[in-house]
Structures are given as structure tokens and as C-alpha cells.
C-alpha positions as CSV (number, residue, x, y, z in Angstrom):
1,M,0.1,0.0,0.0
2,C,2.8,2.5,0.9
3,S,4.9,3.8,-2.0
4,H,7.2,5.9,0.2
5,Q,10.9,5.3,0.3
6,P,12.0,4.0,2.7
7,P,8.5,2.3,3.2
8,C,6.4,3.3,6.1
9,P,5.9,0.7,9.0
10,T,3.5,-2.1,8.3
11,P,0.0,-2.1,10.1
12,E,1.1,-5.3,12.1
13,G,4.2,-3.7,13.5
14,P,4.6,-1.8,16.9
15,A,5.6,1.4,14.9
16,R,2.6,1.4,12.8
17,E,1.5,5.0,13.9
18,A,4.8,6.5,12.5
19,A,3.3,5.9,8.9
20,R,2.4,9.0,6.9
21,L,-0.9,10.6,7.3
22,I,-2.8,10.7,3.9
23,A,-6.3,11.8,5.1
24,F,-7.2,13.8,8.1
25,H,-10.6,14.7,9.3
26,P,-10.3,16.4,12.8
27,E,-13.9,17.4,12.7
28,Q,-14.7,13.8,12.8
29,G,-11.8,12.7,15.1
30,W,-9.9,10.4,12.7
31,G,-7.1,10.2,10.2
32,L,-5.8,7.6,7.8
33,L,-2.2,6.5,7.5
34,C,-0.7,5.2,4.3
35,N,-0.4,1.8,5.8
36,G,-4.1,1.5,6.0
37,V,-4.6,2.2,9.8
38,L,-7.2,4.4,10.9
39,V,-6.2,6.4,13.9
40,F,-8.7,8.2,16.2
41,E,-8.3,11.2,18.4
42,D,-8.8,9.1,21.6
43,T,-5.7,7.2,20.4
44,G,-7.7,4.0,19.3
45,E,-6.9,2.3,16.0
46,L,-8.6,0.3,13.5
47,L,-6.3,-2.0,11.5
48,P,-6.8,-2.9,7.8
49,D,-7.7,-6.3,8.8
50,G,-10.6,-5.3,11.0
51,H,-8.8,-5.6,14.5
52,C,-9.3,-2.9,16.8
53,I,-6.6,-1.5,19.2
54,A,-7.9,0.2,22.2
55,P,-7.2,3.7,23.1
56,H,-3.8,4.0,24.8
57,R,-3.7,7.6,25.9
58,A,-1.5,8.1,28.9
59,V,-3.5,8.8,32.2
60,T,-2.5,12.0,33.8
61,A,-2.9,12.6,37.6
62,S,-4.2,15.9,38.7
């Protein structure tokens, strides 16, 4: 899917969020990376194979 050189990380790898953003819809809270991963503003992810990654935002103490 990615035509960048060097290629962006695959959707299966731990660095998948480092792929380039190719579509961004902040009004809807999501973006599409060139590796096919949908990233959401709550830090959740939807992988191209349909698997979901739960939000992993750091919890801050107040």
C-alpha cells in the first residue's frame, strides 16, 4: 500500500503509527495512515484487517 521510500511501518508492527498521514478529518476525530490504519483522536486504532486497538492515551494525575 505504501509507496514511500523508505517504506512506512506495516500495520502489524509496533511502529504502525509512524506511517504518513494521507487523510485527516479532525472534525470527525480520525485520520488515515498510508499503511491503511485508521487512527482516532482518543488514540484508538482500526487496522486494515478489522482488528481494533483500544485507546492507549496516557492517564495523567491531577
